[in-house]
N, C-alpha and C positions, 0 to 999 in steps of 0.2 A: 313130665308127662301132664297132658292136657285132657280133661274130662269134658263131655258135652251133655247138655240137657236140651230136650224138646218139651216145651210147656204145652201141652195138648188138652188143657182143661177147659172150663166152662160149659155152659148148657147150650150154646149155639142158638139162643132164642130168636137173634136176628135172621135165622135161616128156617125158622118154623114154617110149614110143618115138615121141611126135609129132615130135621134133627130131632124129631120126636122120638124116634127109635133106633138112631145111629149117631155116632160121633161126627162131628162136622169134619174132623181130620180123615175120616174114611170116605167122604164124599168124592166124587170123581172130579179131577180137573183134567179135562179132556180124556186121556186114556190110562190114567194111573191115580191111585188114591192120593188125597192132598198131601198126607204125611210123607210121601216119598220125596217131596220137594225139599222140605227142611232137613230131612235125613240126608239127602244128597249134599246140601250145603255144608253140613257138619263134616262129612266124609271128605269134602274137597278141602277142608282144613286139615286133613290127615287125622281126623279124631275117630277113635276106634271103640272107645269106652263110653257108652251113652246111656243115659237114663231118660225114660219117657214117663212124664207126669201127666196123669189124666184123672177123670172122675171115676168114682166107685163103679158106675155103670159101664163106662166106655174103656177102662183100662183092660178088662179082659178081652174086649173085641179087637183092640189094637195089638194086644199080645198074641192074638189068634193069627193075625195077619203077619206079623213081623217075626214071631217067635223069640229065639234067643240071639238072633242076629247072625248066626253062623253062615247062612246062605249069602250074606253080604260081607263076610269076613269081619264081623263086628262081635262085640259083646254087649248085649242089650239087656238092661234091667228095667224094672217098672215101680212106680210109687203112686199112690193115691193121694189127690188133693181133695180133701173132703169138702172144702168150701173155698171158692175162689176169693183170695183176699189180697190181691195185687201180684205184679209180676216178680217183685223182689222176693216173695214168699217161696218161689222155687228153689231158691239157695238155702233156704231154711229146711224145706222138705228134703233137699238133697244133701244136707250137711255131711252125713256118714258117707255117702257115695263120693262126694267131692274130696273129703279128707284135707290133705295138705297140698293138694294139686290146684293149678289154675283150671279155669273152667269157661267155657262158651255156652251161651244159651240162645236158642232160636225159637221163635213162636211157632206153633204148629200150623198156622194158617198163612204163614208168610212164604213168598216165592221170590227168589233171587235168581237173576240169569245176566249173562254178559261175558264176552270174551275177556279173559284175564281175571275173572272172578277168584280163581284159585290162588292168584298172586297176592290179591288183596287180602284174601282170608288168611294166608300165611304170614303176612306181614302184621295182621291184627294179632295173630297168635304169637308171634315173636314179641310184640309189645307187651302183651300179657304175661309171658314167661319172664320178661325182664322186669315186671314189678308194677305195670301201669294198666289201667283199663283202657279199652278201644271200642268205640261205637262207630256207626255207619251213617253219614249224612246223605239224604236224597232230596233233591229239589222238588217241591210240591207248590200247587198255586193256592192251597188252603192251609197254610200252616197252623191256624188256630185250632184245628182238629187233632193235632199231634203234640208230642214232646219235641221241642226244637233245640237246635244248637247254633250258638254263635261262635265265630271262630276267626282266626288269622292264618294265614299260610305261613309255614316255615320258611319257604323260599318261593316266590311268586313266579319263578322260572321253572320250578320243578313240575313233573308231570305224573308224579306218583299218587296224588290225591290226598296225602297226608296233610293234616291240619292240626293247629293248636287249638283247643276249645277254650273260649274264654267264658261261656254262660250256657247253662241249660234251663230250660222251663217247660212247664208242663202246661198244654193247650192255652197259650197266653191269648189275652183278649186283643192285644195289639202287638203282634208279633214283630220283632226287629229282624228276622231272618226267615227265609223261605226253605230252609233246610230241615227237614224232619229227621228224627232219630229212628231209623229202621229197626225192625224187631230181631236184631241180632247182635249180641253183646259179648265181649271178650273180657274177662277179669281175672286178675292175678291170684295168687295163693292168699287165703284169708277172707275171701268173699263172703262166705256164710257167716263168720263172725260180725262183718260189717252190716250184712242184711239183718241180723239180729238186733242192731241198733236202731234200724229204721222205725220211726213212729208212724202209726196210721194217719193217713191224710184226712181231710174233711170228708172225703168219700168213704172212709173206713178202710182204706187199702194201703197196702205196703208198696209205695210208689217206686218204680224202677228209676225215675227222675231224681228222687231223693237220694238213692243209692249212688247215682252218677255224680250228684252234687258233692257227695262226701268224697269221692276221689278227686273232684275237681278242686276242692278246698286244699287238698293235699298236693296239688299239682301233679296229680297222677291219672289224668284223663286225656287221652288222645283220640283223634279222629281220623277216619277215611272217608273221602267223598266218593259216592258212586254217581259219576258223572255221565256224559254222553256214551252211549253203547251199552249201559247197564238198565236193567229192569228190576224194580222192587214193587210187588204187589201184596196186598192183603185181602185174601179170599174169604173174608168173613161175612158179607153180605151178598145178596142175590145179585146185585149189580156187578161187584168186584169178583164174584165167583165165575159169571159169565165171561167177564173181561179176561180173567186169567185163562179160562178155557179157550177162548178165542185166540189169546196170544200163543199158548203152547201149540195149539192147532196150526196156526200160521208158521211158527218157526219148525215145526217138524215136518210140515208138508213142503215148506220152502227148501229145507235142507235135506229132507228125505231120510232123516234118522231120528231116533228118539232122544230126548234129553231128560236129565234126572233120573236115570236108570241105575239104582244102587249096585245091582249085580255087575254092571258094565264098569262103574267106577272101581268096585273092588277088584275086578280082574286086572284092570290097567295098572292099579297100584301093587298087584301081586299079592292081595290079600286073599284071594281065592284061585284055585287052579282051573285048568280046563274041564276036568271032571266035573267040579261044582258048578262052573258056568253052564255046562251041557245039561246037568241035573235040573237046573232052573229053566233054561230054554225049553226042555221037554215038558216040564211041569206046566208052562204057559201054553204049550201046544201051538196051534197054527194062529193064535193071535197076533196082531202086528208086534206087540211087546216081545211074544217068544221068538218071532221070526227075526227080530232085531237082534237079540241075544245070540241067536244062532249065527246071524251074519257077522258079529263081532268075533264069535268063536272060530268061524272059517276065515277070518282076516279079510273079509270084504269091506269092513269098516275099520280105518286104521287111525282116524284122528281122535 
C-alpha cells in the first residue's frame, strides 16, 4: 500500500496581502482552490490514503473544504506543522501515518499536467514499492533557483523518460544540469526513519535534497523526466499564480472541459458511485464546475 502526503504549510509571505487571512493552498487557480491540483496528482497515482500537513491556523480551513475525503472516495487526515523546518520534516510529522508503507509527497502549491501523467506517476509508484526513491526532472532556464538532478539515460532510445540519477544538488551556483527536481517525491518503506537522520542545513532546514542524497548513496534513487507535453508550475508567487491561472484557463477553454476535478477522477476510478457524484454536482450548483460534474455523470464527457 502507498500513502500520500500534501505538504501545505508555510505562511505564504510571498503572496501577502492575499495570504494574511487565508492559506495559500486555498487561493483560486482559475476555477478551483489550489490544493485541488496536488490532490488530483496523488489520486492519479491511485493513492487513496492521504495526510494533509499545514499550519495551526490553516489546517482547520483546509479540513473545512475537503472534509474526510469521502466525497472524493478518499481517506483524508490532517496534521499540524508548528514551524516550517524543511520539506523532509513532513515524513517525520507523518511517521505514524506512513507506518511501514511507501509514501509519495507533493507540495501544496505545485501543479502538474500532461497527457500520460498518470502512467509516469504509476511508474514512480512501482519504483518506490520495489524499494527505491523516484523524483521528477523538469527542464528550466534558471536551475540555480532549484534543487537539480544530473543523470544518464538507461536507454537513449527509450521514450519512457526513466533516467539514472548520478548527482543531486540544492540551488547550485554553477549548475551542471538544467533539470530541476519538481515538488513531487516517491519514497519506499522506511522514509520516516531516513528523514530522522537528516541534519539541518545552514538554513536550519531538513532539506529534501539531503534525503535524496541518502538514497543516491545507496544506489536507490531513480528519476522520471517530464519532457515535451508536460507542465510543472509552482504557484507560490504573484507571477507564478497568475501564470498558473492563465494556463488552466487556456487548457479548459480550449478543451471545453475541467481538469484536476477530484470527484471526476474518483468516479472514473470507481471510488465513488453515481449517487455520490450527483451529490457533489448538485452541491456546486450551476457553477461551471458543477455543470462539468453533471456532464460527466450524464456521459457527455467520456475521456
